C-alpha positions as CSV (number, residue, x, y, z in Angstrom):
1,M,100.7,33.0,-0.4
2,D,102.5,30.7,1.9
3,L,102.6,26.7,1.3
4,V,102.8,24.7,4.4
5,F,103.5,21.1,5.1
6,S,104.8,18.8,7.4
7,D,105.7,15.1,8.2
8,I,106.5,14.4,4.3
9,H,108.7,11.2,5.7
10,A,110.6,11.0,2.9
11,D,107.7,10.5,0.7
12,I,108.4,11.5,-2.8
13,N,105.5,10.9,-4.6
14,A,103.4,13.1,-2.0
15,L,105.6,16.2,-2.4
16,N,105.3,15.8,-6.0
17,M,101.6,15.7,-5.8
18,I,101.8,18.6,-3.5
19,M,103.7,20.6,-5.6
20,E,101.8,19.4,-8.9
21,I,98.4,20.5,-6.9
22,V,99.6,24.1,-5.9
23,N,101.3,24.8,-9.4
24,S,98.4,23.5,-11.4
25,E,96.4,26.5,-13.2
26,N,93.1,26.0,-11.5
27,F,94.7,26.1,-8.2
28,K,96.4,29.3,-8.7
29,K,93.3,30.9,-10.4
30,K,91.2,30.2,-7.1
31,Y,94.1,30.7,-4.7
32,G,97.0,32.3,-6.1
33,E,100.4,31.4,-6.4
34,I,102.7,30.5,-4.0
35,S,105.9,33.1,-2.5
36,R,107.3,30.9,0.0
37,I,107.2,27.2,1.6
38,L,107.1,26.7,5.5
39,N,108.3,23.3,6.0
40,L,107.3,22.0,9.7
41,G,110.0,19.2,9.7
42,D,110.2,15.4,9.5
43,V,111.2,15.1,6.2
44,L,113.1,12.2,6.9
45,E,112.7,8.8,8.4
46,R,109.9,6.0,7.7
47,G,109.3,6.6,3.9
48,T,112.0,4.7,1.4
49,H,112.7,8.1,-1.0
50,P,115.1,10.5,1.3
51,K,117.5,11.0,-1.2
52,Q,114.8,12.4,-4.2
53,V,112.7,14.0,-1.1
54,L,116.0,16.4,-0.2
55,D,116.9,16.6,-4.0
56,K,113.4,17.9,-4.4
57,L,113.7,20.4,-1.9
58,E,117.0,21.8,-2.9
59,L,115.5,22.2,-6.2
60,L,112.4,24.2,-5.1
61,A,114.7,26.2,-3.0
62,E,116.3,27.9,-6.3
63,T,112.7,29.7,-6.9
64,L,111.0,29.9,-3.7
65,P,112.3,30.6,-0.3
66,I,111.7,27.4,2.1
67,F,111.9,28.1,5.8
68,S,112.4,25.1,7.9
69,V,112.2,23.8,11.2
70,M,113.6,20.7,12.7
71,G,111.2,17.7,13.0
72,N,111.8,14.9,15.8
73,H,112.8,12.2,13.2
74,D,115.0,14.7,11.6
75,E,117.2,15.2,14.7
76,A,116.5,11.0,15.2
77,F,118.2,10.3,12.3
78,L,120.8,12.8,12.4
79,Y,122.2,12.5,16.1
80,G,121.3,8.7,15.9
81,R,118.4,8.5,18.4
82,K,116.0,5.7,17.8
83,V,112.4,6.1,16.8
84,S,109.8,3.8,16.0
85,G,108.2,3.1,12.4
86,S,110.9,2.8,9.7
87,S,111.1,-0.3,7.5
88,L,114.3,-2.1,6.8
89,E,113.8,-0.6,3.3
90,S,113.6,3.2,4.6
91,I,116.4,2.3,7.4
92,D,118.9,1.1,4.2
93,A,117.6,4.4,2.1
94,H,118.4,6.6,4.8
95,F,121.9,4.7,5.4
96,S,122.9,5.4,1.6
97,L,122.2,9.3,2.1
98,T,125.4,11.5,1.7
99,D,127.0,14.7,3.7
100,K,125.9,16.5,0.2
101,E,122.3,15.3,0.5
102,L,122.1,16.5,4.1
103,E,123.4,20.0,3.9
104,F,119.6,20.9,3.5
105,F,120.2,20.7,7.6
106,K,122.2,23.6,8.3
107,K,124.5,22.9,10.9
108,N,124.8,25.4,13.7
109,K,128.1,26.8,15.3
110,D,127.4,24.4,18.4
111,E,127.1,21.3,16.3
112,T,123.6,21.1,16.4
113,Y,121.3,21.0,13.2
114,G,118.6,23.6,12.0
115,T,116.2,25.3,14.3
116,Q,113.3,24.4,16.7
117,E,111.3,28.0,16.0
118,F,110.7,30.1,12.9
119,I,109.1,33.3,13.9
120,D,107.8,35.6,11.0
121,K,107.1,39.0,13.0
122,K,105.8,40.5,10.5
123,N,102.9,38.2,9.0
124,R,102.8,37.1,12.9
125,L,103.6,33.6,12.5
126,I,105.2,30.9,14.7
127,C,106.1,27.7,13.3
128,V,107.6,24.7,15.0
129,H,107.0,20.8,14.5
130,G,105.8,19.8,17.8
131,G,105.0,22.9,20.0
132,P,106.0,26.3,21.1
133,L,106.7,25.9,24.6
134,D,110.2,27.2,26.5
135,S,112.1,23.8,26.7
136,K,114.0,25.4,29.5
137,K,111.2,26.4,31.6
138,I,109.2,23.0,31.3
139,T,112.4,20.9,31.3
140,P,113.0,19.3,34.9
141,K,116.6,19.7,36.8
142,D,116.5,16.2,36.8
143,A,115.4,15.3,33.2
144,G,118.8,13.6,32.7
145,P,119.5,12.0,29.3
146,E,116.0,12.8,28.5
147,A,115.9,16.4,28.3
148,W,115.6,16.2,24.6
149,L,112.1,15.1,25.0
150,Y,111.0,18.3,26.0
151,E,112.4,20.4,23.2
152,K,109.8,22.0,20.6
153,S,110.3,19.4,17.9
154,W,109.3,16.6,20.7
155,Q,106.4,18.3,22.1
156,R,102.6,17.4,20.9
157,L,99.0,18.7,22.1
158,S,97.8,16.8,24.6
159,E,94.4,14.8,23.7
160,E,93.7,14.0,27.4
161,G,93.0,17.8,29.0
162,F,95.9,17.9,31.2
163,E,99.9,18.1,30.5
164,F,102.0,15.5,31.2
165,F,105.6,14.1,29.7
166,S,105.5,10.8,28.2
167,Y,108.5,8.8,26.2
168,V,107.1,10.4,23.0
169,G,107.4,13.8,24.4
170,Y,105.6,16.6,26.7
171,H,102.0,16.8,26.1
172,Y,100.9,20.5,26.4
173,K,97.6,21.9,26.4
174,A,96.5,24.8,23.7
175,L,96.3,27.5,26.2
176,S,100.1,26.7,27.0
177,A,100.7,27.1,23.8
178,F,99.4,30.6,23.6
179,E,100.6,31.9,26.9
180,A,104.1,30.8,25.7
181,K,103.4,33.6,22.8
182,K,101.7,36.0,24.9
183,N,104.1,38.7,24.0
184,F,102.4,38.5,20.7
185,E,99.2,39.8,19.1
186,N,96.6,38.6,16.5
187,F,99.2,35.7,15.6
188,V,99.4,32.0,13.9
189,I,101.0,29.0,15.7
190,L,101.4,26.4,12.8
191,C,102.9,22.8,14.2
192,G,102.4,19.4,12.4
193,H,104.0,15.9,14.2
194,Q,101.1,14.1,15.3
195,H,99.9,13.4,11.7
196,M,96.5,15.1,12.8
197,E,95.0,18.1,11.9
198,A,93.7,20.3,14.6
199,A,92.5,23.8,15.0
200,F,91.9,26.2,18.4
201,E,90.7,29.7,18.6
202,Q,91.6,32.4,21.5
203,D,89.7,35.2,22.3
204,R,89.0,37.0,25.0
205,K,86.6,34.6,26.6
206,G,89.4,31.6,26.5
207,V,90.6,28.8,23.8
208,N,88.0,27.0,21.8
209,E,88.4,23.8,19.3
210,I,87.2,25.3,16.0
211,L,88.2,22.2,13.7
212,S,85.2,19.8,14.5
213,S,82.7,23.0,13.9
214,T,84.1,23.5,10.4
215,T,82.3,22.2,7.5
216,P,85.1,20.5,5.0
217,N,84.1,21.1,1.4
218,K,85.3,19.1,-1.5
219,E,86.5,20.3,-5.1
220,K,88.7,19.0,-8.0
221,I,91.6,20.4,-8.9
222,S,93.4,18.9,-11.8
223,N,93.0,15.0,-11.3
224,Y,92.8,15.5,-7.5
225,I,89.9,15.5,-5.0
226,L,90.9,18.1,-2.5
227,E,88.9,18.6,1.1
228,K,89.4,21.7,2.5
229,K,88.8,23.3,5.9
230,E,89.1,27.1,5.5
231,F,89.8,29.5,8.3
232,E,89.3,32.9,8.5
233,I,91.8,35.2,10.9
234,K,90.0,37.3,13.1
235,S,92.0,40.2,14.0
236,T,91.0,39.9,17.8
237,S,92.0,36.2,18.1
238,N,95.1,34.1,18.3
239,Y,95.3,30.7,16.5
240,L,97.2,27.1,16.6
241,F,96.7,24.9,13.5
242,R,98.2,21.4,13.5
243,L,98.6,20.1,9.7
244,G,97.9,16.6,9.3
245,L,100.6,13.8,7.5
246,G,101.9,15.2,4.3
247,G,103.4,11.9,3.5
248,P,101.5,8.7,3.7
249,E,104.5,6.5,3.8
250,G,105.3,7.8,7.0
251,Y,101.7,6.8,8.2
252,H,102.4,4.6,11.4
253,G,98.5,3.8,12.7
254,V,98.1,7.8,13.5
255,G,95.9,9.9,11.4
256,A,94.9,9.6,8.0
257,S,97.3,7.9,5.4
258,K,96.7,10.5,2.6
259,P,98.6,13.9,1.7
260,H,98.0,16.8,4.1
261,F,98.9,20.3,3.2
262,G,97.7,23.9,3.9
263,I,98.4,27.5,2.4
264,I,98.1,31.2,4.2
265,Q,96.6,33.8,2.3
266,Y,96.9,37.2,3.6
267,N,94.5,39.5,2.1
268,P,92.2,38.8,4.0
269,K,94.3,36.5,5.9
270,K,93.0,32.8,6.2
271,V,94.2,29.9,6.7
272,I,93.2,26.8,4.5
273,L,94.0,23.1,5.5
274,F,93.7,20.6,2.6
275,N,93.9,16.8,2.4
276,V,94.0,14.9,-1.1
277,N,92.1,12.1,-2.6
278,P,93.9,11.1,-5.5
């Protein structure tokens, strides 16, 4: 079983809470044990405990495989780009990070950091922070210094019903996400970035939004009340799930300011989205 989270945003309390929940006997008895972690990016910025979060992830990596993609805030910090939302306390905490602590973000031969996309062909999973579109195909030739806003870490699901570029990234439709991966079959795209849950299914008839028609259920695990939305993965469909905000310290007026995470079960295949009420 996979644990999936996104947008932890230097919030060590939220990361510890998520790990406490999934490692509790109640949770393991009902859902199973975590075998790996899928981190959809934005580990850094906005929150005030980046060192503790990076240390925790390194510690978790000693016993669990962790597969990560770069988030736009991770890139902003590492490449010196300015993005809104970080307090002076957050900026000071990030300024104190050492090169050793930042080794969590693997450096590539071309001096870039990390990866924009993680694909698990066996389990038919595609993990990105923002979107799965090929940036080379959507970036105009005259994009100039703004070309990085078309990368997968900056793409975002359009809320307008059409596609467009703005200075927060390229906004794509769910259909374009599915079309970008049409060489796959019965796949699941996982993303984060916008701090709000979303879910779409593509079947032979077209693309349908399925989050609003899914009834959430509440349950108590340890000292927490979890609200969950469960989706069975049909063998005849493709899916796109956007996870909500992982770390409430990253809240910036968008989405819900409580921890979100997800799990993927494989027998049968399900995606379950959770949010936590302490």
